[in-house]
C-alpha positions in Angstrom: 4.5 -4.7 17.9 2.1 -4.8 21.6 1.2 -1.5 20.9 -0.1 -2.3 17.8 -2.4 -4.9 18.5 -3.4 -3.1 21.8 -4.3 -0.4 19.1 -6.3 -2.5 17.3 -8.0 -3.7 19.8 -8.8 -0.6 21.0 -10.7 0.1 17.8 -12.7 -2.6 17.8 -13.9 -2.7 21.3 -14.9 1.6 20.4 -16.9 0.7 17.4 -19.0 -2.0 18.6 -21.7 -1.0 16.5 -19.4 -2.0 13.7 -19.1 -5.8 15.1 -22.9 -5.4 15.2 -24.4 -4.3 11.5 -21.5 -6.9 10.4 -23.4 -9.9 12.3 -26.9 -8.3 11.3 -26.0 -8.2 7.9 -24.5 -12.3 8.3 -28.0 -12.9 9.7 -29.9 -11.5 7.0 -28.0 -13.4 4.1 -28.6 -16.4 6.0 -32.5 -16.1 6.8 -33.0 -17.6 3.2 -31.1 -20.2 3.1 -33.1 -20.8 6.7 -36.4 -20.5 5.4 -35.6 -22.6 2.1 -34.1 -25.4 4.8 -37.1 -25.2 6.9 -39.6 -26.2 4.5 -37.7 -28.9 3.3 -37.4 -30.3 7.0 -41.2 -29.5 6.8 -41.6 -31.4 3.9 -39.5 -34.3 5.1 -41.4 -34.5 8.3 -44.9 -34.0 7.2 -47.8 -35.0 9.3 -47.1 -39.1 10.1 -45.0 -41.0 12.5 -42.3 -39.4 12.8 -43.9 -35.4 13.9 -42.6 -36.7 17.2 -40.1 -38.4 17.4 -37.9 -35.9 15.5 -39.0 -33.6 18.2 -36.9 -35.9 20.7 -33.9 -36.8 18.9 -32.7 -37.4 15.7 -34.5 -40.7 14.5 -32.4 -42.7 12.5 -36.3 -44.5 10.4 -36.5 -40.5 9.5 -33.2 -39.6 8.3 -33.2 -42.7 6.5 -35.6 -42.3 4.9 -34.8 -39.0 4.4 -31.3 -39.3 2.2 -33.1 -41.7 0.1 -35.8 -38.7 -1.1 -33.6 -35.6 -1.2 -30.3 -37.5 -2.2 -29.6 -34.8 -4.1 -30.8 -30.6 -3.5 -31.0 -28.7 -0.9 -31.9 -31.7 1.5 -29.3 -34.0 1.1 -27.1 -31.1 2.7 -28.9 -31.9 5.8 -26.9 -34.6 7.8 -26.2 -35.3 11.9 -22.4 -34.2 10.9 -23.2 -31.3 9.8 -25.7 -29.9 12.0 -25.0 -31.9 15.3 -22.0 -31.7 17.9 -18.1 -30.2 17.0 -17.4 -32.4 13.9 -19.9 -29.7 12.2 -17.5 -27.0 12.0 -15.5 -29.2 10.2 -18.0 -30.8 8.1 -19.0 -27.9 6.6 -15.4 -26.5 6.4 -14.7 -29.4 4.2 -17.6 -29.5 2.0 -16.6 -25.6 1.8 -13.4 -26.1 0.5 -14.7 -28.8 -2.3 -17.1 -26.9 -3.1 -19.7 -29.4 -2.1 -21.6 -26.6 -1.1 -21.9 -24.5 -3.8 -22.6 -27.7 -6.2 -25.9 -28.8 -4.7 -28.5 -26.1 -5.7 -28.3 -23.2 -7.7 -29.7 -21.1 -4.7 -26.6 -22.6 -2.3 -24.6 -21.4 -5.1 -26.9 -18.0 -5.4 -26.6 -17.2 -1.9 -22.9 -17.6 -1.7 -22.2 -15.3 -4.7 -24.2 -12.9 -2.9 -22.5 -13.8 0.7 -19.3 -12.8 -0.8 -20.0 -9.7 -2.6 -21.7 -8.4 0.5 -18.8 -9.7 2.7 -16.5 -7.6 0.5 -18.2 -4.4 1.3 -18.5 -5.2 4.6 -14.4 -5.1 4.9 -14.6 -2.1 2.7 -17.0 -0.3 5.5 -15.4 -1.4 8.1 -11.9 -0.8 6.7 -12.6 2.7 6.2 -14.1 3.0 9.7 -10.6 1.4 11.0 -9.0 4.1 8.8 -10.9 6.9 8.6 -13.1 7.3 10.9 -16.2 9.3 10.4 -20.0 8.3 11.0 -21.3 5.5 11.6 -24.5 5.4 11.1 -26.5 2.2 8.9 -26.5 4.6 5.6 -23.0 6.1 5.8 -22.0 2.4 6.8 -23.8 1.0 3.6 -22.2 4.0 1.7 -18.5 3.0 2.8 -19.8 -0.2 1.5 -20.9 0.5 -2.0 -17.5 3.0 -2.4 -15.2 0.1 -2.0 -16.8 -2.5 -3.5 -15.2 -2.1 -6.1 -11.6 -1.6 -4.8 -12.1 -4.9 -2.5 -13.5 -6.9 -6.4 -10.5 -6.0 -7.7 -8.4 -7.3 -4.9 -10.4 -10.3 -4.4 -9.7 -10.8 -8.2 -6.4 -10.9 -7.8 -5.9 -13.2 -5.0 -8.0 -16.1 -7.0 -5.7 -15.5 -9.5 -2.3 -16.3 -7.3 -4.1 -19.1 -5.7 -4.9 -20.8 -8.7 -1.3 -19.6 -10.1 -0.2 -21.7 -6.9 -3.0 -24.2 -7.0 -1.9 -25.2 -10.4 2.2 -25.2 -9.4 1.2 -27.6 -6.3 -0.8 -29.8 -8.8 1.9 -29.9 -11.2 4.4 -31.2 -8.3 1.8 -33.7 -6.7 1.5 -35.3 -10.4 5.1 -35.3 -10.7 5.3 -36.9 -7.3 2.7 -39.8 -8.1 4.5 -40.5 -11.3 7.8 -40.8 -10.1 6.6 -42.9 -7.0 4.2 -45.8 -8.9 6.6 -48.3 -7.2 6.1 -46.9 -3.6 3.7 -49.1 -1.5 4.5 -47.4 1.9 2.4 -44.5 2.8 4.5 -43.1 4.9 7.6 -42.9 2.3 4.2 -40.9 0.2 3.5 -38.9 3.1 7.0 -37.8 3.2 7.7 -37.3 -0.8 4.4 -35.3 -0.6 4.6 -32.7 2.6 6.7 -30.3 0.9 3.9 -29.9 -1.9 0.9 -29.7 0.7 3.9 -26.8 3.2 4.1 -24.8 0.0 -0.1 -25.0 -0.6 -0.6 -24.0 3.1 2.0 -21.6 3.5 1.4 -20.1 -0.1 -2.4 -19.1 0.9 -1.3 -17.5 3.8 1.0 -15.1 1.7 -1.1 -14.7 -0.8 -4.0 -13.6 1.8 -1.1 -11.7 3.7 -0.4 -9.3 0.2 -4.0 -8.9 -0.1 -5.3 -7.9 3.2 -2.9 -4.9 3.3 -3.5 -4.6 -0.9 -6.8 -3.9 0.6 -5.9 -1.5 3.7 -3.8 0.5 1.2 -6.4 1.4 -1.5 -8.8 1.9 1.5 -6.4 4.6 2.9 -5.0 6.2 -0.4 -8.7 5.4 -1.7 -6.6 4.2 -4.7 -9.7 3.9 -7.8 -7.2 1.2 -8.7 -5.8 -1.5 -6.5 -2.4 -2.5 -8.8 -1.1 0.5 -7.7 -2.2 0.2 -3.7 -1.0 -3.9 -4.6 2.6 -2.7 -4.9 2.7 -0.1 -2.1 1.3 -3.3 -0.2 4.3 -5.0 -1.5 6.8 -2.1 -0.2 5.5 -2.2 3.0 5.5 -5.3 3.7 9.1 -5.7 2.1 10.0 -3.4 4.9 8.5 -4.7 7.4 8.2 -8.2 6.7 8.6 -9.5 10.6 5.5 -6.7 11.9 4.0 -7.6 8.5 3.7 -11.3 9.0 3.1 -10.9 13.2 0.6 -8.4 12.3 -1.2 -11.4 10.0 -0.2 -14.0 12.2 -1.3 -13.1 15.9 -4.8 -12.5 14.9 -5.0 -15.7 12.9 -3.8 -17.3 15.7 -6.6 -16.0 18.0 -9.3 -17.3 15.2 -7.4 -20.4 15.4 -7.8 -21.2 18.9 -11.6 -19.5 19.5 -12.6 -22.4 16.3 -10.6 -25.0 19.1 -12.7 -23.9 22.0 -16.0 -24.4 19.7 -14.4 -27.7 18.6 -14.2 -28.2 22.8 -17.5 -27.2 23.8 -20.3 -27.3 20.3 -23.5 -28.9 22.1 -24.1 -31.8 20.6 -28.3 -33.9 19.7 -28.2 -36.1 22.9 -31.2 -33.9 24.2 -33.5 -31.5 22.3 -35.2 -29.9 25.5 -36.1 -26.4 25.0 -33.5 -25.6 27.7 -30.6 -27.2 25.7 -32.1 -26.2 21.6 -31.9 -22.2 23.9 -28.7 -23.3 25.3 -27.3 -24.6 21.7 -28.4 -21.5 20.0 -26.8 -19.1 22.4 -23.3 -20.9 22.3 -23.5 -21.1 18.4 -24.0 -17.3 18.3 -21.4 -16.6 20.7 -19.1 -18.7 18.5 -19.8 -16.8 15.3 -20.2 -13.3 17.6 -16.2 -14.1 18.8 -15.6 -15.4 15.1 -16.6 -11.9 13.9 -14.9 -10.0 16.7 -11.5 -11.6 16.1 -11.9 -10.8 11.9 -12.4 -7.4 12.4 -9.6 -7.4 15.1 -7.3 -9.1 12.5 -8.8 -6.3 9.6 -7.8 -3.4 12.1 -4.1 -5.0 12.9 -3.8 -4.5 9.5 -4.6 -1.0 9.5 -2.0 -0.6 12.6 0.7 -2.4 10.9 0.0 -0.1 7.8 0.2 2.8 9.2 3.3 2.0 11.6 5.3 0.7 8.6 3.8 3.7 6.0 4.2 6.5 8.8 7.4 5.4 10.3 
């Protein structure tokens, strides 16, 4: 396994342009929403009494007026918990998982769809480089992204279908537990009863993602027009080498979780808004994003190495 991890890390390190390309695409996708939010905040602050105060700190009086004016739409997503301190990542993750971000404004939903399509294309292009090598210029990278977009969309559709079935199964189980526990008054007892359902949900989520990751690798490696044969080959590989497949998914995932944990410890807050603190905040935030992207590329490279070892061994 160590050899697989070393090879995967070497693939990422040897291709810094991949990191740059993925980072640039993410920045470009963020620009429209940044511009839209800047317009909302400029309109909210205006030229009045709050223009100077909000430069120093988050003015409570201004924020109270802002939330009253923008209780819906894009402006409603600007909250202290979503932009300041270590809790911002958790707050935004919670809003993402619950669908709140895509429900606030049609533009946000459109950008989420655009980001999803772009990220699937990026995954295909990255896997192409890790599996087949070749030129790494912008035009060839974009061509690879378009070439594999259909395969990635098929794999994503299978994953969404599996997630839906899992959610339905766990949801019915939880409803059954609730109906059978009407007379239970202890929260601890309810937690113990619900724990197996939530464990199944978490394990099922990661199992589906594991299978889909290896399916994407198989589709790119063998250039399958349809993903179902690649899914069969991925399942066969996992069945032959279950420990290797699980470790190949688990180790990069734990590194990503650890990196996010580090960010929770060092994420800057909003106590000061001097130029030095603003520059430091931007620098730290971009460092976190780049590190997160590097680890995601490492996760894909590890999946490629694991599949290669299992398929060729």
